[in-house]
Structures are given as C-alpha cells and as structure tokens.
VOBAMI-438392 format. One record per residue (C-alpha): residue in three letters; x, y, z. Coordinates in steps of 0.05 Angstrom, whole numbers, padded with zeros to 5 digits, always signed. Layout:
ALAXYZ...
***
This chain:
UNK+00238-00629+00201UNK+00278-00576+00163UNK+00224-00526+00164UNK+00166-00536+00211UNK+00097-00529+00181UNK+00079-00485+00124UNK+00041-00423+00120UNK+00002-00420+00060UNK+00002-00358+00023UNK-00069-00349+00007UNK-00045-00343-00061UNK-00084-00392-00098UNK-00129-00336-00111UNK-00149-00301-00173UNK-00192-00249-00201UNK-00236-00267-00258UNK-00298-00226-00250UNK-00270-00156-00263UNK-00319-00103-00284UNK-00312-00067-00349UNK-00326+00002-00323UNK-00269+00051-00333UNK-00256+00072-00261UNK-00208+00062-00204UNK-00257+00017-00170UNK-00250-00059-00169UNK-00310-00103-00179UNK-00364-00109-00126UNK-00350-00183-00117UNK-00287-00223-00115UNK-00270-00271-00170UNK-00225-00331-00158UNK-00186-00375-00205UNK-00151-00431-00167UNK-00103-00437-00224UNK-00074-00370-00206UNK-00026-00388-00152UNK-00001-00318-00145UNK-00063-00277-00142UNK-00095-00254-00079UNK-00161-00286-00078UNK-00215-00243-00052UNK-00170-00185-00039UNK-00217-00142-00079UNK-00263-00100-00038UNK-00331-00073-00057UNK-00313-00011-00018UNK-00262+00037-00047UNK-00257+00076+00018UNK-00223+00142+00006UNK-00194+00125-00061UNK-00217+00173-00114UNK-00250+00146-00177UNK-00219+00175-00239UNK-00288+00174-00272UNK-00322+00213-00217UNK-00296+00280-00240UNK-00273+00292-00169UNK-00203+00323-00173UNK-00200+00341-00099UNK-00149+00285-00089UNK-00146+00229-00040UNK-00139+00246+00033UNK-00113+00199+00084UNK-00095+00191+00157UNK-00021+00209+00155UNK-00004+00184+00224UNK+00055+00148+00255UNK+00089+00136+00321UNK+00118+00199+00353UNK+00189+00174+00344UNK+00176+00169+00269UNK+00150+00240+00259UNK+00195+00289+00222UNK+00194+00364+00212UNK+00229+00397+00154UNK+00286+00441+00178UNK+00332+00483+00135UNK+00407+00480+00152UNK+00447+00536+00121UNK+00520+00560+00119UNK+00547+00624+00090UNK+00594+00611+00032UNK+00669+00621+00041UNK+00693+00594-00025UNK+00673+00522-00010UNK+00670+00471-00065UNK+00620+00428-00026UNK+00583+00428+00041UNK+00549+00371+00077UNK+00511+00369+00143UNK+00519+00310+00190UNK+00481+00296+00254UNK+00436+00252+00295UNK+00375+00272+00255UNK+00380+00203+00223UNK+00403+00134+00246UNK+00463+00140+00198UNK+00467+00215+00201UNK+00538+00216+00228UNK+00562+00168+00174UNK+00525+00194+00112UNK+00521+00269+00104UNK+00465+00307+00070UNK+00494+00352+00015UNK+00476+00426+00015UNK+00464+00463-00050UNK+00491+00533-00064UNK+00439+00588-00068UNK+00474+00653-00083UNK+00523+00664-00026UNK+00491+00612+00020UNK+00492+00536+00022UNK+00424+00506+00041UNK+00390+00439+00053UNK+00322+00421+00079UNK+00328+00359+00123UNK+00273+00320+00160UNK+00290+00324+00235UNK+00257+00285+00292UNK+00194+00315+00321UNK+00204+00346+00390UNK+00275+00320+00397UNK+00341+00356+00406UNK+00388+00347+00347UNK+00464+00351+00347UNK+00496+00369+00280UNK+00558+00395+00245UNK+00578+00416+00175UNK+00635+00387+00134UNK+00664+00431+00081UNK+00703+00408+00019UNK+00699+00337+00046UNK+00753+00349+00099UNK+00739+00406+00148UNK+00688+00401+00204UNK+00652+00466+00221UNK+00600+00479+00276UNK+00544+00525+00254UNK+00570+00596+00263UNK+00499+00623+00262UNK+00478+00579+00322UNK+00510+00597+00389UNK+00483+00534+00423UNK+00538+00482+00424UNK+00559+00419+00460UNK+00627+00384+00464UNK+00634+00330+00412UNK+00680+00287+00455UNK+00739+00297+00407UNK+00760+00366+00428UNK+00711+00402+00383UNK+00639+00425+00386UNK+00573+00402+00357UNK+00517+00451+00344UNK+00452+00440+00381UNK+00384+00446+00347UNK+00331+00452+00401UNK+00268+00409+00393UNK+00222+00431+00337UNK+00149+00415+00323UNK+00106+00424+00262UNK+00035+00412+00239UNK+00054+00387+00170UNK+00100+00331+00191UNK+00122+00271+00151UNK+00134+00200+00175UNK+00201+00163+00170UNK+00208+00088+00178UNK+00253+00058+00231UNK+00319+00037+00202UNK+00353-00024+00232UNK+00421-00047+00209UNK+00459-00027+00147UNK+00404-00030+00094UNK+00348+00022+00088UNK+00289-00011+00053UNK+00271+00056+00023UNK+00331+00043-00023UNK+00302-00023-00048UNK+00285-00034-00121UNK+00250-00102-00125UNK+00252-00151-00183UNK+00199-00205-00181UNK+00232-00270-00205UNK+00176-00318-00224UNK+00221-00378-00214UNK+00188-00430-00259UNK+00186-00383-00318UNK+00253-00347-00309UNK+00313-00392-00324UNK+00325-00467-00327UNK+00391-00481-00294UNK+00383-00555-00278UNK+00346-00601-00326UNK+00347-00658-00276UNK+00288-00627-00238UNK+00247-00614-00300UNK+00181-00647-00315UNK+00108-00626-00315UNK+00048-00663-00288UNK+00011-00668-00354UNK-00034-00607-00357UNK-00033-00556-00414UNK+00037-00527-00421UNK+00017-00456-00405UNK-00006-00479-00336UNK+00047-00532-00323UNK+00118-00531-00296UNK+00165-00506-00350UNK+00233-00518-00319UNK+00254-00454-00285UNK+00292-00466-00220UNK+00337-00436-00166UNK+00400-00459-00203UNK+00377-00416-00262UNK+00366-00355-00218UNK+00434-00365-00185UNK+00467-00368-00253UNK+00434-00302-00273UNK+00458-00270-00208UNK+00529-00293-00222UNK+00529-00266-00293UNK+00508-00198-00266UNK+00439-00192-00298UNK+00406-00159-00238UNK+00465-00115-00220UNK+00469-00091-00292UNK+00396-00072-00291UNK+00406-00038-00224UNK+00356-00074-00180UNK+00379-00094-00110UNK+00324-00139-00084UNK+00296-00205-00112UNK+00226-00230-00096UNK+00222-00305-00107UNK+00160-00347-00114UNK+00138-00392-00057UNK+00194-00442-00040UNK+00150-00493-00004UNK+00137-00561-00037UNK+00070-00562-00072UNK+00022-00617-00092UNK+00034-00656-00155UNK-00042-00660-00165UNK-00076-00617-00217UNK-00131-00568-00201UNK-00190-00547-00243UNK-00194-00472-00255UNK-00257-00431-00262UNK-00240-00425-00336UNK-00247-00501-00345UNK-00172-00513-00354UNK-00129-00558-00311UNK-00071-00526-00275UNK-00009-00548-00238UNK+00020-00514-00176UNK+00079-00483-00215UNK+00063-00418-00180UNK+00075-00446-00111UNK+00008-00431-00078UNK-00018-00501-00064UNK+00031-00524-00010UNK+00029-00596+00012UNK+00095-00614+00045UNK+00108-00548+00078UNK+00173-00567+00111UNK+00206-00586+00044UNK+00228-00547-00016UNK+00191-00549-00083UNK+00224-00606-00120UNK+00216-00573-00188UNK+00257-00513-00162UNK+00313-00551-00127UNK+00340-00572-00060UNK+00347-00533+00005UNK+00422-00529-00008UNK+00408-00497-00076UNK+00361-00447-00045UNK+00413-00430+00008UNK+00465-00422-00047UNK+00419-00374-00084UNK+00410-00330-00022UNK+00484-00332-00006UNK+00502-00314-00078UNK+00452-00257-00078UNK+00483-00229-00015UNK+00552-00234-00044UNK+00527-00191-00102UNK+00494-00139-00057UNK+00423-00165-00069UNK+00370-00175-00016UNK+00320-00233-00023UNK+00246-00237-00006UNK+00207-00303-00005UNK+00135-00305-00026UNK+00104-00341+00033UNK+00038-00378+00033UNK+00000-00376+00099UNK-00075-00377+00085UNK-00086-00449+00065UNK-00055-00516+00045UNK-00073-00564-00010UNK-00123-00617+00012UNK-00069-00671+00002UNK-00023-00638+00053UNK-00002-00681+00113UNK-00016-00621+00157UNK-00090-00623+00139UNK-00092-00698+00149UNK-00057-00695+00217UNK-00091-00633+00245UNK-00160-00621+00214UNK-00178-00581+00276UNK-00129-00527+00252UNK-00173-00512+00192UNK-00242-00481+00182UNK-00294-00532+00160UNK-00320-00522+00090UNK-00389-00508+00118UNK-00426-00442+00117UNK-00472-00464+00173UNK-00532-00462+00127UNK-00526-00529+00093UNK-00476-00507+00041UNK-00402-00502+00027UNK-00361-00442+00050UNK-00323-00429-00013UNK-00306-00356-00025UNK-00357-00327-00071UNK-00399-00390-00068UNK-00433-00403-00002UNK-00390-00352+00035UNK-00370-00281+00020UNK-00302-00256-00002UNK-00310-00199+00047UNK-00323-00187+00121UNK-00316-00241+00174UNK-00327-00296+00123UNK-00266-00274+00084UNK-00222-00303+00139UNK-00254-00372+00138UNK-00277-00386+00067UNK-00239-00436+00025UNK-00212-00409-00041UNK-00231-00475-00074UNK-00257-00542-00048UNK-00186-00568-00051UNK-00153-00512-00010UNK-00170-00519+00065UNK-00166-00453+00100UNK-00127-00445+00165UNK-00165-00426+00227UNK-00116-00378+00258UNK-00162-00364+00317UNK-00132-00430+00340UNK-00068-00413+00377UNK-00038-00480+00360UNK-00048-00470+00286UNK-00021-00400+00290UNK+00041-00421+00327UNK+00054-00479+00281UNK+00048-00435+00220UNK+00093-00380+00247UNK+00144-00432+00271UNK+00147-00456+00200UNK+00156-00386+00171UNK+00213-00372+00219UNK+00247-00438+00205UNK+00251-00419+00132UNK+00285-00355+00153UNK+00334-00393+00198UNK+00349-00444+00144UNK+00362-00395+00088UNK+00380-00326+00115UNK+00325-00294+00072UNK+00316-00219+00084UNK+00240-00212+00083UNK+00172-00239+00063UNK+00121-00221+00011UNK+00053-00240+00042UNK-00008-00250-00002UNK-00082-00237+00010UNK-00071-00213+00081UNK-00144-00195+00091UNK-00160-00270+00090UNK-00123-00286+00153UNK-00131-00264+00225UNK-00095-00200+00245UNK-00065-00238+00303UNK-00023-00280+00256UNK+00012-00217+00230UNK+00018-00188+00300UNK+00050-00253+00326UNK+00097-00259+00267UNK+00122-00188+00274UNK+00132-00196+00349UNK+00174-00258+00339UNK+00214-00228+00282UNK+00232-00170+00329UNK+00250-00219+00385UNK+00284-00275+00346UNK+00305-00254+00276UNK+00329-00182+00278UNK+00374-00190+00340UNK+00408-00248+00305UNK+00416-00215+00236UNK+00425-00143+00259UNK+00382-00123+00200UNK+00309-00104+00191UNK+00266-00161+00164UNK+00221-00129+00112UNK+00150-00153+00104UNK+00105-00128+00048UNK+00034-00152+00038UNK-00017-00153-00017UNK-00089-00131-00012UNK-00116-00126-00083UNK-00164-00068-00075UNK-00176+00005-00088UNK-00194+00015-00014UNK-00135+00053+00015UNK-00164+00047+00085UNK-00165-00029+00081UNK-00094-00030+00054UNK-00071+00017+00110UNK-00103-00026+00164UNK-00047-00077+00158UNK+00010-00027+00156UNK+00047-00008+00219UNK+00104-00024+00265UNK+00067-00084+00294UNK+00046-00115+00227UNK+00071-00099+00157UNK+00124-00050+00133UNK+00082-00036+00072UNK+00035-00064+00020UNK+00031-00063-00055UNK+00001+00004-00076UNK-00056-00020-00121UNK-00092+00047-00121UNK-00030+00082-00148UNK-00019+00027-00200UNK-00089+00034-00226UNK-00084+00109-00230UNK-00018+00105-00268UNK-00047+00053-00315UNK-00108+00095-00330UNK-00076+00163-00337UNK-00006+00147-00364UNK-00012+00081-00403UNK-00084+00084-00428UNK-00086+00161-00434UNK-00156+00162-00403UNK-00175+00221-00360UNK-00122+00274-00350UNK-00053+00279-00320UNK-00084+00330-00273UNK-00124+00272-00243UNK-00059+00234-00231UNK-00028+00295-00198UNK-00088+00304-00153UNK-00088+00230-00134UNK-00013+00229-00118UNK-00019+00293-00077UNK-00065+00255-00031UNK-00031+00187-00035UNK+00041+00208-00021UNK+00034+00209+00054UNK-00029+00168+00062UNK+00007+00108+00092UNK+00051+00147+00140UNK+00119+00115+00151UNK+00103+00054+00110UNK+00150+00032+00054UNK+00098+00015+00002UNK+00117-00025-00059UNK+00097+00013-00122UNK+00089-00022-00189UNK+00059-00021-00258UNK+00059-00095-00274UNK+00051-00160-00235UNK+00029-00232-00242UNK-00046-00221-00230UNK-00060-00173-00287UNK-00045-00171-00362UNK+00023-00148-00383UNK+00025-00073-00376UNK+00051-00062-00447UNK-00018-00078-00475UNK-00051-00020-00438UNK+00002+00025-00468UNK-00014+00007-00541UNK-00042+00061-00587UNK-00109+00026-00577UNK-00106-00009-00509UNK-00124-00083-00512UNK-00169-00074-00451UNK-00208-00011-00434UNK-00206-00022-00359UNK-00144-00016-00317UNK-00172-00069-00270UNK-00182-00120-00326UNK-00154-00189-00310UNK-00144-00207-00384UNK-00172-00277-00376UNK-00213-00268-00438UNK-00150-00275-00480UNK-00108-00319-00434UNK-00118-00383-00474UNK-00135-00360-00544UNK-00125-00298-00586UNK-00066-00279-00540UNK-00037-00211-00555UNK+00030-00205-00589UNK+00087-00156-00578UNK+00068-00085-00601UNK+00105-00058-00661UNK+00140+00009-00662UNK+00164+00047-00601UNK+00103+00084-00575UNK+00077+00032-00526UNK+00147+00022-00498UNK+00156+00097-00489UNK+00090+00101-00450UNK+00111+00044-00404UNK+00178+00079-00394UNK+00139+00141-00372UNK+00103+00100-00318UNK+00170+00072-00294UNK+00198+00142-00292UNK+00145+00163-00242UNK+00157+00100-00200UNK+00233+00110-00200UNK+00229+00184-00179UNK+00181+00178-00121UNK+00182+00144-00053UNK+00169+00070-00042UNK+00202+00005-00060UNK+00187+00002-00135UNK+00176-00066-00167UNK+00196-00093-00235UNK+00157-00155-00256UNK+00203-00202-00293UNK+00203-00186-00367UNK+00171-00118-00359UNK+00240-00087-00369UNK+00230-00110-00441UNK+00155-00099-00445UNK+00140-00173-00452UNK+00072-00191-00481UNK+00017-00231-00446UNK-00057-00230-00429UNK-00085-00255-00362UNK-00061-00314-00321UNK-00027-00358-00344UNK-00009-00319-00408UNK+00022-00263-00366UNK+00073-00315-00341UNK+00106-00334-00406UNK+00179-00358-00405UNK+00228-00301-00396UNK+00252-00272-00462UNK+00328-00275-00465UNK+00340-00255-00538UNK+00309-00228-00601UNK+00289-00160-00573UNK+00256-00108-00616UNK+00280-00035-00619UNK+00222-00016-00574UNK+00241-00068-00523UNK+00313-00044-00521UNK+00291+00028-00515UNK+00249+00010-00454UNK+00303-00033-00422UNK+00357+00020-00431UNK+00310+00074-00404UNK+00293+00034-00343UNK+00366+00019-00329UNK+00380+00094-00332UNK+00321+00111-00287UNK+00344+00061-00234UNK+00414+00091-00236UNK+00384+00160-00227UNK+00344+00135-00167UNK+00407+00106-00136UNK+00445+00171-00146UNK+00391+00217-00118UNK+00365+00206-00047UNK+00310+00257-00062UNK+00275+00203-00104UNK+00275+00154-00045UNK+00268+00198+00016UNK+00248+00266-00009UNK+00184+00306-00006UNK+00147+00314-00072UNK+00110+00376-00095UNK+00068+00383-00157UNK+00092+00440-00201UNK+00041+00436-00258UNK-00009+00389-00290UNK-00057+00391-00347UNK-00089+00342-00396UNK-00025+00310-00421UNK+00031+00334-00375UNK+00051+00327-00302UNK+00110+00361-00269UNK+00136+00355-00198UNK+00195+00371-00154UNK+00228+00323-00106UNK+00278+00347-00053UNK+00318+00318+00003UNK+00371+00361+00036UNK+00409+00395-00020UNK+00389+00341-00070UNK+00331+00360-00115UNK+00303+00340-00182UNK+00248+00366-00228UNK+00209+00311-00263UNK+00169+00330-00326UNK+00124+00277-00356UNK+00090+00284-00424UNK+00042+00228-00443UNK+00020+00263-00506UNK+00038+00245-00577UNK+00065+00315-00591UNK+00118+00355-00555UNK+00096+00400-00497UNK+00131+00458-00462UNK+00126+00452-00387UNK+00141+00511-00341UNK+00154+00521-00268UNK+00226+00498-00265UNK+00283+00544-00243UNK+00305+00597-00293UNK+00374+00568-00299UNK+00413+00515-00336UNK+00393+00445-00318UNK+00415+00376-00341UNK+00368+00321-00363UNK+00394+00261-00325UNK+00364+00214-00377UNK+00392+00244-00440UNK+00450+00286-00412UNK+00423+00347-00449UNK+00433+00417-00419UNK+00368+00456-00419UNK+00349+00526-00396UNK+00288+00539-00353UNK+00238+00563-00333UNK+00201+00527-00390UNK+00228+00465-00422UNK+00205+00425-00482UNK+00189+00351-00468UNK+00185+00305-00529UNK+00124+00262-00543UNK+00114+00203-00494UNK+00176+00223-00455UNK+00199+00243-00385UNK+00255+00291-00368UNK+00289+00285-00300UNK+00325+00351-00289UNK+00381+00367-00240UNK+00429+00424-00230UNK+00496+00411-00263
***
C-alpha cells in the first residue's frame, strides 16, 4: 500500500444557509452542500465569541487572550549605536534562531542608529553590531561583555521582562513560515497538462472534472508563473483518489468529486490528477524553484463506496441519532457541540469515529505516508471542529517525532474553522495542534469595510487593533477570497452583488452568474484589500485567479477554469499591483514580523505603521472615491514603494481607491 488509509478532509461541506444580515456574524445554523468538496461543513458557529459585529456600533475592538509558551514570549528592546560616519549598521545576536546569520538593520535617527528588536522574555541575549557590512563592533554603551570565541567580545543584554509582550513562533530549519505567501491551486480548474487523464463522470460541466492535473501545475511552475507573481507556497487540492460516483447537492444538482473531498481509495492518487510519480515530480519541481507545497488533506470522512468503510465499519460513527432518526449534520444531528464530531455531512459520507484509537492511528498513518511518499511541506486541514482534538494532538506529536527530524524543517499545519468565533478558532491553535488557522473574522471585516464600503474604516482599525495579537504566536493565514465564497471582486463592485460579506453566492451559482466588472474601480478596491494583507503579519493567501479578479458566484461558479488570456485593463492593474505588493512584503521584514500601530482612521481612510528593527513602513489606505489627505507620518521625504513617488510628510494625499506604502529613501 503506497499510502496507508486516508484521512478525509471533512471537506465535503458547504454553506448554503447564510443569513442576509449585514454583520460579522455567520448564520445561526450550519448549511451543507455535499457538492462543495472544499468547504468546511458545519464550521459555522452560532456563537461569535469575542468577535465584534460591525453592525453593533461597538468600536471598542476585539480583545483576545494573547498567550503563548514562555519561550515564545518577546519584549521589544531598542538597540542603538552612536554614529561615526557609518553607511549602514546591523545588529546580530541570539535574540532569534537565525540572529547570527541574518542581521537586523538599524535606521539613522539624527546622530544615532536605532532598531527595536523583539528579544526573548527573561533570557540573556548576546549581540554585536556590524558596521558598513564589514566591521564587527561590541556595544560601546554596554560594559557587560563575554568572549565570542574568536578573539573578540559579544555584548551581553541581561534578561528583560515586559507586560506588553508579543509571541513569536518556533522556527525550525531554514524556512520561516511567517515569510510564506500562499497560492491556492485548485488543481482540476487550473491547467490541463495531460489530456490522457481527462474525462468527467457525466454530471453538469460546472460540477464535473474539467481536466486540470498535476502535470499542468508542474508546467506552470517550470515556466515561472508563481515566481513571477512572487508567491512562495502552493496549496494543492486533496490528492487522494475519490469516488467516481455522483452526489446530489442540496441545490438539486448532481456533482462529481472534482474537489477531492469524497475519498474512496485513500492509499491511491486521484486518477484525474495523475500518478504518484507525477505528484512527486510536482513537489520536487516546486522545491527546485524555491516553492513550498501544502496538501489539502481530508480526514473527517470517506465516501460510502470506500473500501475502508466496507472493511472497518467499526471505525465510523453510525448514522443514527439515537432517537430513531439519521445523524446527518443539520438534519437529525446538530452542526455544533458534541454532535458536530459524529454527524455525517451527507448520507453518503460516513464520519470517522476518532475516539477509536485504531481508526485514529490508521488515519494518521495514512497522512504521514503521503508525507513520506512525496516530501510535501505541510497540510491544510479542513473543518477541524468536526474531528476529535486527539487526532490533531496525535498528528502533531508524530510529526515532531517522525517528520521534522528527517526533513530538518518545520511541517506547517493550517486549519479551517469557518466562523466568526475567534475563541473557537484559537482553540485549535498551539504548539501541540495547529500552527494557525484561516482568519475568517479578519476576512469578513475586510470584505465589509474595504470592498463593500459598509461601516467605516475606523471599525476596521478597531478590529485589527484587537485581532493582531489575538492568536499569540500562531501563523494565521489571512485572505480575501477562497473556494467557499463568491469571488471577492463582486463585493468590490460599485453596487456589490451581495449585501452580506458572509453570503455564499449559491443564489447565482447556476443561473444569472455575474460577469467581470467593467472599469477599474472594483479591481482597485480588491487591490486595497490585498495591500492590507501583504503589509501585516500572517501567511497571506491568493485564491487562484484572484490575482486577476476573476468572476464567479457561489460554488461551483467560483471555481471556473483559470483565465490565462484576454485580461481587461482592470485585471492587469490588479495583477501588477499584487505583484508589486508581494515584492514589497519580501523586501520588508516589518510586514511579516513587525508590530503594527494604527496612526489614524476615519470613515474612508485607515493608516498604520509597521516596524521591525530598523525597518519600518507607513501604510495609508483610502477606500473612498475621492482623494484624501492622511496625516501622522514623519515630516520628511518618503518614497511610495508602489509608485516610486517621493512625497513629503506629515500629511500625504492618497488617490481614490488606493493605498500608499511609504518608506524612507
């Protein structure tokens, strides 16, 4: 068996009963569309926890339990060195895992070079300056020194503590996942590289296999598509072999398993995508091009035709609610609470009982075999609230014991819990479970305030002030578009197609589908949302085609074939802007590691400052349809990293529907 048994990513889930209220809250009950292989069934929660509703009028912000392991706590410390005609100054030290290899640049402030650097909580730190890229200098203002083992001295910073600490993730190996920019490659709809594995199963085309495969993805890697855009991580749809049966959706349409969430032969590859050798080639080629790869992994259920279900029915919950009825999520059993972990998403998707140690071991063995067979760098795990916590705990423990010692790199795991409840999302984040989750509360706030222009940008500032550190050391994945919601461009139109940021768009998924907006305005608004994602912490996600603002209503219309030509002026504007923003992110560690402080916010504008060491940026966002002057930046000459314009503070004009990212020359 190439790959032991499959975990099913509870991803045959969907959301079709979204409320129409304009708020940050998801519906009170979960909707499910079994056609939606990629959604997280039942990940909605009727409780929003500490998330703040944009309609509530409460601008106090979201507060959260910023907490982390003692070894991950950091205090801001300013390193400084008097100027002596230096062209550049960096500080090196054991304040970071790579602190002796990668210096933190200091910026010149009058006659002093300065940098604020996060240093470990209650730990001694050794450090040294390097001037002009060649000369090593101990801190002349600090008399405490220690031999550096090479005939010189390191300066010693005695342990510091602070009340307002931040949390830094553990970094294992050569890649820091805070530097990741993720591109979601929806394999079946991305690129057809091998027509020999084409062929649908006879359901409507929008819900059938359309020919995309791993050979096509590999070809796009080789021609430099992803490197040119600037992303460095690919998320691929589930690789496990799925059923060839069709399934009836709640919308009355028949669907295939093109999405990958109805696994049947869990130890084999999806035949429509290619062979194991082709998947291995994809991963190897990605690594050669400096790209990391995540697999979407299905662990909640299997298709009823799966040999696993036939051979081990005792590993699955019975479809029985104990009261004479079925235990289907939302019909006989609840999407929430204890029943969420045992309900079947549909009558044809048996749900694993992971209280059974045998089922749990079998599933995790399968997950780890896929890692061993392919060299993949991480997992995206769907609908995590629908499985037992112990599955995640066991998987993380075995990854630490078996995978990371072999690879020498951290194995990143990001989950999805489709909810506005920050507390529920945070429950699964930590060193013993997930590195992070998809930040749905942030996405919904961005969609409401930036794309739809509802509420005020002051609401967004207040939310982000509370959300920035809510999840502690987690590396959350931030996003504006994904496979479970309508294409983001339609919320950015002059008149949004939907008036609710939680809308699933199913009302126009099969008829009256929206077309591409004309003009540039919608694309400029989407670029504004990307600007915020690319200048703040997290692992930002680009859903395939969103770099061009592709059109599409709800599932399956939001999964149209990738557009490779015939772009409008607005589409090219968005793509070029995103490419520039990703390059800015790569060049400025402040965007990926820095602290963020709000400078100003009002109805249409939001300005903030990000800083890490001597690297700092001022980000000014204007969602309005007229230019706005935004103040609070330094009274000096600054350069807009997007347009290359030189601009003088302390107040700077920002054009309509635009963002300026300002740095010192």
